[in-house]
N, C-alpha and C positions, 0 to 999 in steps of 0.2 A: 855578408856585404862587408865592402873593406875600406880604410875611410877615406881613401880617395875616392872612392863612392856616394860620397854622402855630400848631401850638398849643402849652403852652411848652416839655411832655413832650417835640414836632418839633424845637422851636425847641433844645432843649440837646442834644437828641442830632447833630442838628445841625450846631452851634456844635465839641464837640465832635469831631467827626468830621472837621472838615476838622487840627489838628494836627495826628492820628493819622495819617492819610497824609501830613500835610507829614512828619512826622518818622519815616514809614518811605520815602520819596523820598529823605528826607535820609541816614539809616543809607544804605541802599542804595548810596550815592551814594558816601559817606566807605567804606564797604567796598573797592567801586573803587578809589576811589582809593588806600588802602593796599596796593592791588596794585602793583607796582616789572613795567616792563620790564627784565629779564637776556639778556645775550647773551653766548653762550660763544664760545667759540673754540680750535679745536685742531688741531696737527701733526698727530698720526693720526688714525686710525678710530677709532670712538668703542666701537670692542670693544677697542681694546689699553689695554692695564687701567690706565696709571697716568692717559689719560685721563680712563676707566669711569667713575675713581672722581670726579672733576669731575661729569658727566653725570650721574652716577645722584645726586650728593645736588642739583643745581640741579632733574631731573626730580622730585627727591620733595616739594624747597618748592612746585614747579609742583604737582603734584598734589595737592597740601594746600592750597592753593587762595593762597598769598604772594606767585606770581613769576608776572608773564608769560611764558618764558621758551621763547627762537629758540638756534640755534646755528648754525655751521660745524664742517665734517670737513675733515680730509687738507687741508689749509689749508698750504702752503711757507712757510718764512719769506720767500721774494722776495715774496711774496703778503699779508704777512701783515698790513703796515700800511695795508695800500690796504685789506684790512676790516675792520681796525680803524676805520679814517676813516669806514666806509663804514655800520657800526652808530653809530658814536660821532652820523655826521649825522640815524640813525633817528629818535634820540628816546629809545635805551635811559639807562635808569639808571645798573646796574653791566653791567662787564666783567669775565666771569672767562675767562684765559687761560694764555698761558704766553710768556714772552718771551727763552727762552734760544738765547743766539747775536744775538739782537736786540734787547739790554734800552736800547739806545738810543736806535733809535731808537722803540721804545714808549715810552718817558718826555716826547721830543717826542711824542705826541701827546696823551700826558696831558697834559701842559702849555697844547694847543691847545682842550681840551676840561676846563676847568677845574668844569666845573658837573657834570661824569659820574662816574663812580668807578672804579676800577679796583682786580682783585685779579686776581693774574697767578702764577707762575709761575716763581721772578728769583733766582737765587745772589748778586745784593747788596741793596743798602740799600734800605728806601721812598723816594721822592722825593716832593719838591715837597708838596701836600696832599692832594691824592688817588691817587697811587699807591702801595696798600698791594702786599708782596707773601708769597709761601709755598714755602716747599719742603718735600721728600719726610723726616720727619723719623722714622721708622721703627724708629731705630736700639734704642732700649728694645725692645719687644719681638722684634727680630733677638738682641739680647742672651740675653733667655730662652731661644729657639730654639736659641742655639749651648749655652746649658748643659744642655741636650734632649743635641743633638746629639752632643757629647765624652761621653757616655755609654753612646751607641750604636755608635760604630764598635767593631769588630775591630778594625782593620790602623792603626787610631790615623793615618788619612787621610784628610782630606774635600777634599773637591772643590767650584768657588765658580765659576759661571760668570755673567758681568754683561754689560753694554751696552756701556758706554763710560767710563772709568774717570773720571767728573766726583766731586763732594764728595755729591750725594746719592746715590751709589750708593757712593761709599768707603767713606763711615759707616757705611755697613751690615754692610757686609764686615768693617771692624775691628768691632765692634760683638760680630759672629756670634763671629766668632774670638775673641773676650775673651771671651765667655761659656764658649767651650767651652773653653777653657785655663782657665777656671774650675775644672772639674768633671773634668780632665783634660788637665793639663798636660805629657803626652807629644804630643800630638796635632799632627800636620804639614796645612798646603794649601797647596793647587793651584789657582793664581787665573790666569783666562783673561778676556778681554775681547774680545766678537765682534764690535764696532765694528758694530753696529745695535739698534740700538729692539726690532726685532722682523722676526726670522727666527729662526724656529725650528728649518728645516736646517740651519743654520748651527751651533745653540747646541744640537743634540744630538747635532751630532759633536764639538766642543768640548767635551761631558761625554764621552762616547765615550771619545775619546783620553785624558780624565783618569782614567776609571775602568782603563784599560790601564796605568797606570803604579802599581795598588792600588787606587784610591780606594772606600770602602767607604758613606762618607754624601755626597749632594750639596747645593749651597744652591743654588737653583732661580731666581735673579734674575731669569733671561729666561724665556721661554715656548720650548718645548718642549726641555729639563731632564730632564724627568717622564716625557716621552716614554724618553729615552734610560734613566734610572730602573729604569722599569718591564719595559722590552729584557733591562736586565744584574739584573735580579734585588733593584737596591739599593735603599736609600729615600732619600727629599728630600726639604727642607726650602722650603718656599712662601715666594714676597714678594708683596706688596702687595694682589692678591683671594687668596680660598681655594681655594690649589688643587687641595685635594683633591675638592672639590663642584664648581670650574669650571673646571678644565684637565684631565679626568680619569683627577686623582687618587691613586682611591679605593687602598689597601691600596698606598701608595706615597708617599705627602705623609702626615707624621705630625704636622706644626702649618702654620699662612702668617702670619707679620709682618703685619696687616692694617694701610690706612690707611683713616680713616674722613673727608674732606671735610664731611661733617653741619655740624658744631660752627662751621665757619670760616668754611662759608657762612653758615650762620647766623647769623650774631656780624652779618657782613657786611652779610647782609640786610635785620638789625634795626639797624645804623648808619644806614645807608642812609633809611630811611623814616624814620625820626629824625632825617635832618639832623647827624649827627653825625659821618659815616664819615671816617679821616683816612687818612693814610699812615702804614704802622705795618707793622709783622714779626709775620709771622701765625702762626709758629717754634712758641708757643706750642700753638698751635690743632690742630697737629700733633701732641700727642701726647697721649701716653699721658692723663697727667693731667684735661686737659681731654675727651677724649673721641676726638680724633683717631687712636690707635693701637689697637694689642690684638694679641692671642695668641689663633690662633682655635682651636677645641678640635681635645681630640686624636683622634674619633674611631672609630675599628678600629683605633687603636693607643693608646690605653688603658691596657689589661691588661698591655701592653709595656714598658711602662713605671715604673720602681719608683716606689712608692709615696715613698721616700724621699726620690727626685729629685723626684717633682712637688711633696711639701710646700717645698723647696729654692725653687722655682721660685713658689710661690702666696707665699714666704712675703716672695722680692724681689722680686715685683710691688706688694705692699703696700708695700715700702716704697720704691719706682718710683713709685708713686704719690701717698704721704703726701711726697717730698721730702725725705725720707733716706737715699737712695740715689741715687746721677745716675748715666748710664751717657757715658761718655767719648761725644765727640764732634770723633773724625780723619775728614779731610776728604782726606788723603793718599792716592797711590793703594796699595791694597795691594800683597805683590807675594809670592809661590809662599814657604815653607820646604822647599822639596823638590825 
C-alpha cells in the first residue's frame, strides 16, 4: 500500500499504531531490565532452617518477578570463595550468602568485584562500598518466649540446647533467660551446645540428658530437641522457623521466635535496582520493628497460657516495636546455673 492510497482515517490509525507498538516494546524491555540477577550461596542444605529463611525470601522475590534467582547449597568453606567468584564472573548483580569463618576471604572477593553487591551473613562490620552484613537478631521474640516459659515450668528448671556458643546463638539464649526471669525469678537453666548446626540425634540426646536433671521446659535452638520433648511429655519453645508446624511440634512447641529475611532482602534488591546499594549493617532489618522477627502463634497452647501472661507479652511486644523497651544484646557464652 502506498501513502497516496491511505485515507486520512487510516493514516491516523497507522501513525498512532507505531508509537503504541514502540511503547509496548519499551515497557516490556524496562520490565525485564528491572529484574536483577541474584545468587544465593549456602553452606548447608536449603532445608536447614537458617539457610532456609534466606532461600525462602529470595524464592519469594523470584516468584514475584523482582529477580532472577540461582543458588548453590552445601558449599563447604574450603570451596566457598571459588563459588563466590564463579557467580561474580557470571554477571549476577547481588550475592546473598554467609561469610562465617571466611570473612577475610569473602571481603577480598567483594574488593575484586566492586560493581557487584554482596549481602552476607557475617559477625563483623560492613566492608568497602559493596559488602553489607547481616546476622540473626531475633533476641526480642526470644525474650517474649522466655516470659511464657518462666510461667510454664513446675520444676523451675529450663533446658537449652544450641549448636555453637557464638554470638548469634548466645544472644538468643540470654534474651530467653532474661525473659523467663522477668516472670519467674526462681528459674534455673541447663545450657548445652552440641558442636553442630545440624545433628538431630545429638541434639535429642543432649535434651534427654537435661530432662534427667529435672528440666521440664526446653528451648529447642536445634532440630532434634522437639522429638525429645515429645517422648518425655514436656513442652518446648522453637527457634528461627515455626517448629510447631514445620518440625512436628504439635502439642509440644508452645511458640517459636521467628526470623524473617524478606524485609532485609527486599531492601537490598530495591537498592541494587536504584543503584544506591551500600556497605551497611542490616541488623535492624532482622529485628521486630522492621518485620525481621516475630513471635509465632500459640496454636493449641493458647488456652493454656493465662490471660494475664498473654497481656504482658502483648504489651511488651508493643513497647519493643515502638522502641520504648530494649531487649539487651549479650553475645557472651551463657552458662548453666545448676
